[in-house]
Structure formats: C-alpha cells, structure tokens
TISE-37765 format. One record per residue (C-alpha): x, y, z; residue number from 0; residue in three letters. Coordinates in nm, 3 decimals. Example, Ala and Ser with C-alpha at 12.3 -4.5 7.8 and 13.67 -1.06 7.14 Angstrom:
<atoms>
        c1        c2        c3     n   res
     1.230    -0.450     0.780     0   ALA
     1.367    -0.106     0.714     1   SER
</atoms>
This chain:
<atoms>
        c1        c2        c3     n   res
    -2.650     1.154   -11.147     0   MET
    -3.011     1.162   -11.151     1   THR
    -3.075     0.915   -11.412     2   GLU
    -2.804     0.690   -11.274     3   ARG
    -2.942     0.716   -10.925     4   ARG
    -3.291     0.608   -11.087     5   GLY
    -3.108     0.307   -11.224     6   GLU
    -2.973     0.198   -10.882     7   VAL
    -3.301     0.237   -10.722     8   TYR
    -3.468     0.015   -11.005     9   GLU
    -3.188    -0.243   -10.962    10   ALA
    -3.249    -0.254   -10.592    11   LEU
    -3.649    -0.295   -10.626    12   ASP
    -3.569    -0.562   -10.871    13   LEU
    -3.340    -0.769   -10.655    14   ALA
    -3.583    -0.713   -10.308    15   LEU
    -3.879    -0.802   -10.509    16   ARG
    -3.689    -1.136   -10.631    17   ILE
    -3.550    -1.172   -10.272    18   GLY
    -3.925    -1.166   -10.127    19   GLU
    -4.055    -1.454   -10.365    20   VAL
    -3.753    -1.649   -10.288    21   LEU
    -3.770    -1.592    -9.947    22   LEU
    -4.152    -1.650    -9.921    23   LEU
    -4.113    -1.993   -10.099    24   SER
    -3.857    -2.130    -9.830    25   GLY
    -3.508    -2.035    -9.962    26   ALA
    -3.259    -1.953    -9.695    27   GLY
    -3.124    -1.627    -9.590    28   ALA
    -2.779    -1.697    -9.734    29   ALA
    -2.929    -1.817   -10.084    30   ASP
    -3.175    -1.476   -10.050    31   VAL
    -2.844    -1.303    -9.975    32   THR
    -2.660    -1.425   -10.286    33   ALA
    -2.963    -1.409   -10.525    34   ALA
    -3.012    -1.024   -10.444    35   MET
    -2.666    -0.954   -10.465    36   LEU
    -2.610    -1.165   -10.834    37   ALA
    -2.911    -0.953   -10.922    38   VAL
    -2.762    -0.602   -10.882    39   THR
    -2.435    -0.676   -10.993    40   ASP
    -2.559    -0.811   -11.305    41   ALA
    -2.734    -0.474   -11.338    42   CYS
    -2.436    -0.298   -11.307    43   GLY
    -2.485    -0.203   -10.947    44   VAL
    -2.176    -0.282   -10.744    45   HIS
    -2.047    -0.224   -10.363    46   ASN
    -2.398    -0.371   -10.240    47   VAL
    -2.482    -0.526    -9.896    48   SER
    -2.770    -0.705    -9.830    49   ALA
    -2.955    -0.793    -9.481    50   ASP
    -3.204    -1.086    -9.477    51   VAL
    -3.433    -1.155    -9.167    52   THR
    -3.741    -1.309    -9.130    53   PHE
    -3.961    -0.998    -9.176    54   VAL
    -3.731    -0.752    -9.385    55   ASP
    -3.496    -0.731    -9.689    56   LEU
    -3.229    -0.470    -9.705    57   THR
    -2.992    -0.340    -9.967    58   LEU
    -2.753    -0.062    -9.938    59   ARG
    -2.543     0.073   -10.216    60   HIS
    -2.285     0.355   -10.170    61   GLN
    -2.075     0.428   -10.455    62   PRO
    -1.820     0.657   -10.297    63   ALA
    -1.737     0.813    -9.934    64   ILE
    -1.858     1.123   -10.056    65   ASP
    -2.206     1.031   -10.236    66   VAL
    -2.502     0.963   -10.007    67   PRO
    -2.583     0.596    -9.980    68   ALA
    -2.911     0.451   -10.152    69   ALA
    -3.098     0.214    -9.886    70   LEU
    -3.408     0.007    -9.980    71   GLN
    -3.598    -0.191    -9.719    72   VAL
    -3.898    -0.426    -9.835    73   ARG
    -4.122    -0.581    -9.583    74   ARG
    -4.206    -0.951    -9.638    75   VAL
    -4.534    -1.039    -9.562    76   THR
    -4.661    -1.412    -9.564    77   TRP
    -4.840    -1.587    -9.810    78   ARG
    -4.868    -1.950    -9.919    79   PRO
    -4.545    -2.146   -10.061    80   VAL
    -4.615    -2.155   -10.460    81   ASP
    -4.298    -2.342   -10.603    82   TYR
    -4.381    -2.289   -10.928    83   ALA
    -4.331    -1.920   -10.858    84   GLU
    -4.014    -1.998   -10.724    85   LEU
    -3.881    -2.209   -11.001    86   ILE
    -3.967    -1.900   -11.249    87   GLU
    -3.803    -1.671   -11.025    88   VAL
    -3.480    -1.872   -11.025    89   ASP
    -3.501    -1.869   -11.382    90   GLU
    -3.531    -1.528   -11.435    91   THR
    -3.228    -1.453   -11.199    92   VAL
    -3.042    -1.686   -11.423    93   ASN
    -3.141    -1.545   -11.735    94   SER
    -3.076    -1.191   -11.622    95   LEU
    -2.696    -1.293   -11.461    96   VAL
    -2.626    -1.477   -11.790    97   ALA
    -2.703    -1.148   -12.013    98   GLY
    -2.990    -1.293   -12.188    99   ASP
    -3.257    -1.052   -12.053   100   ILE
    -3.216    -0.687   -11.930   101   THR
    -3.317    -0.557   -11.608   102   ARG
    -3.652    -0.434   -11.748   103   ARG
    -3.752    -0.757   -11.928   104   GLU
    -3.649    -0.932   -11.572   105   ALA
    -3.872    -0.683   -11.385   106   ARG
    -4.179    -0.750   -11.611   107   ASP
    -4.117    -1.110   -11.557   108   GLN
    -4.105    -1.130   -11.209   109   VAL
    -4.445    -0.869   -11.178   110   ALA
    -4.617    -1.127   -11.425   111   ARG
    -4.499    -1.425   -11.204   112   ILE
    -4.645    -1.258   -10.891   113   VAL
    -4.938    -1.125   -10.999   114   SER
    -5.068    -1.416   -11.220   115   THR
    -5.197    -1.582   -10.905   116   GLY
    -5.235    -1.953   -10.829   117   ARG
    -5.382    -2.213   -10.994   118   SER
    -5.716    -2.307   -10.929   119   THR
    -5.616    -2.678   -10.800   120   SER
    -5.352    -2.536   -10.575   121   ARG
    -5.597    -2.254   -10.431   122   ARG
    -5.875    -2.561   -10.351   123   ARG
    -5.584    -2.762   -10.186   124   ALA
    -5.451    -2.465   -10.006   125   ALA
    -5.832    -2.388    -9.852   126   SER
    -5.901    -2.733    -9.736   127   TRP
    -5.928    -2.774    -9.356   128   PRO
    -5.622    -2.923    -9.175   129   ARG
    -5.605    -3.260    -9.080   130   SER
    -5.660    -3.353    -8.694   131   SER
    -5.341    -3.466    -8.718   132   ARG
    -5.206    -3.093    -8.689   133   SER
    -5.329    -3.095    -8.319   134   SER
    -5.081    -3.035    -8.077   135   PRO
    -5.180    -3.344    -7.859   136   ARG
    -5.161    -3.721    -8.009   137   PRO
    -5.502    -3.892    -8.062   138   ARG
    -5.529    -4.172    -7.799   139   SER
    -5.781    -4.323    -7.555   140   SER
    -5.576    -4.193    -7.305   141   ARG
    -5.533    -3.814    -7.176   142   TRP
    -5.181    -3.699    -7.185   143   ILE
    -5.096    -3.344    -7.015   144   ARG
    -4.791    -3.143    -7.090   145   ARG
    -4.546    -3.210    -6.810   146   GLU
    -4.261    -2.971    -6.721   147   SER
    -3.902    -3.062    -6.707   148   SER
    -3.669    -3.075    -6.403   149   PRO
    -3.549    -2.718    -6.540   150   ARG
    -3.931    -2.598    -6.532   151   GLY
    -3.986    -2.575    -6.899   152   SER
    -4.280    -2.725    -7.036   153   SER
    -4.113    -2.922    -7.305   154   CYS
    -4.250    -3.295    -7.311   155   CYS
    -4.593    -3.445    -7.351   156   TRP
    -4.644    -3.770    -7.087   157   ARG
    -4.941    -4.011    -7.051   158   GLU
    -5.113    -4.002    -6.765   159   SER
    -5.392    -4.197    -6.686   160   ALA
    -5.498    -4.001    -6.354   161   SER
    -5.522    -3.690    -6.562   162   TRP
    -5.807    -3.561    -6.723   163   ALA
    -5.883    -3.206    -6.876   164   PRO
    -6.070    -2.951    -6.659   165   PRO
    -6.449    -2.946    -6.734   166   ARG
    -6.619    -2.645    -6.852   167   THR
    -6.966    -2.554    -6.719   168   PRO
</atoms>
C-alpha cells in the first residue's frame, strides 16, 4: 500500500508540474485541467479531481471511501511566458498519454525543460524597457483626463483642452 501511495503522489506531482508550465504559458484553465487529468490517467491513477485557479493547482485522489484522500496543491508563481517550453511539455504529455514514455521519463523531461532556462536572445528581448505606448494615457499634444461615467465608475479617457495635471513643487 505504501509503494502504491508513493506512486500516486509521484503521478500527482508530475501532473501538477505539467499543469504549472501550461498555466504559466497562457493555456486556459480547462486545457490545464484536461492535461493534468490525462497525465494522471496515463500514470494509472484514476478517480482524480482537479481544481485550477490563477494562483493554485490542486489535485485530489481518493480511490475508495475508506481510504484517506491524497491531496496535492501547487502554488503558481509568475514568470515570463516561454512558448518553446509549452511546446516541449505538450509533446511530453502526448508521448506519456500514447504510452511511448514512462512516468519517470516524463518527469525527467519536464524537469529538464523547466530547468534548462531561456535562450540568450529571449532573455535579452525580455529585459528591454517597455515602450512609451504602454502608458495608460495616449500620447498627444492635448491633456486628457479620466472622467467618471454616469454610474460613478471611472471607465473612460476623454480629451479636455481646459484640464492640466496638478503642478508639483
């Protein structure tokens, strides 16, 4: 029973690691959930439920009513999106589900993908400063201000020739 329990935790951990990479790479919650459940199913762990939020991934497994549930949660921390990682992890999931690789091989591949890091060109591109277009205020010769809607919420920018920003001493 202990060895089987260890295998369950290894399968859940692999699914959570894969789910983390997918979620951070921009995949939707439904896609992440489906991938994690496919991984656990391919590893021989059935009766798994998944919960995906913006910051947490949770997997629960309870094979029978009289057996305590195995529960694992993984906190997702933000990092820049890397589509190369997404493609490699997706290929790993497909190979695992098809039975071409074992759980241990899939775990090793995911660890290699995540730990390899980014290429220099991607690092350099990500470190460039943002352009001035990313400011919330459009660039123009006229001042603009944020006005409230009739319902009281600030929702839109309007041009105003008479308004100027407060002066700082």
